[in-house]
N, C-alpha and C positions, 0 to 999 in steps of 0.2 A: 091560476089551476078550479079545476071541475071538482063538484063535489061527490063524483061517480070515484074518484080514483083511489087507491088504498093510500095511502096516508098514517102513519099511525105519531100522533102526539105524544105522546106519554113516550115514546121508543129514543125519539129524536131526543126527547132534551135528555132523555139520561146521557143518549152517548154525548150530544156535547156537554153533559158537566163530568163523565165522563176524560174526556180531552182534555176538560183542562187541573185537571186534576194534578198537582204539582208528580214527577219524576219518583223512582226510589232510586236510589242513592248507588253511585255505579261502581260502588263497589259489594251491595250487598248481590246486583244484578253478575257479577263478572262471575262467571263459569270456566275456574282456571282448572285446568290438564296437572294432576295428580299428583306426576314427577315435582311442576312449577310452586303448589302446596309446600312441598318441604325444601324449599330454599330457603334457608335462614337469612332476614332482614334485621337490623339496627332501628325499628323508631325513638330519637328524642324529643326532649321538650325543650325547645331555643328559650332561654329569657331572655336570651339580650349579647349583646359584643362590643368588645370599646378596641378599637386602633392604641396601642400607643407606646412612646420608642425606650429602647431598648433598655435605657439611663432609666427609663419609671419606673420597668419589669423591675431590674434589678433594686429599688426602693422599696417595692412590698415588704412587709411585714407585717406581725400582727397585729387586728388592730385596723386596718390600708383597708381602705371604701376608695372600691371604678366606681366612676360614673360609665353605667349600657348606655347604650343606641335606642331601649326604650321607653317609653311613657308605665309609670305603674295603674296597674287594672288593663294596661294593653293585655291585644289578647297577644298565645305569648305562637312561636312554629316550633310547627310541626312536621319533622326530617325523617324522611324514609335514607337509611343509607346519604348521608350526607341535602339530600334533595330535599325541600318546602314543599311538603303537600297539604296543609293549610293550616288554621290560626283551634287551638285550644285556650281553653283558663284551667288553670290547676285545681282539682277537688280534691277530699279527703276521703280515702275510702277503709272502715274501718284504721288502722292505724296506717296506712302507709296514704302514698299520693298517691292522685291519676287524671288520669284530661279530662276537660268536656269539650270535645266538635262544637265549635261552633261555626268552621269554615271547611273543609272540604274542597279544595282541585280534581281537579278530571285524573284522575290515574293513569299515564300508561307505560305501562310495565319498561318500551323499550327507556322512557328518560331512567329510571330504577334501576335498570341492571347499566348503565351508562358510570 
């Protein structure tokens, strides 16, 4: 490089830093049609599941304990209309339960609509 070339090292370094910053969450940048914003969806936090026989189901009574497929302390599945979109942990917000998102998959409206 010739010393006479115009090169702005400070701006080049700023550009490099900006390109290494983590991208903003997909949900925050998504610009939905106002019509789509009004469509209701059901968001659930799934603690776990258990496959049992019909006989085991009929044997359930008050005080029964069923083992689920999640380990204690493991992040729980966030689902929208039954489709897993990420992982979260349970938090207390005032007098209610809430969720803290710890992982979020790319949201695909096609997948959620099916």
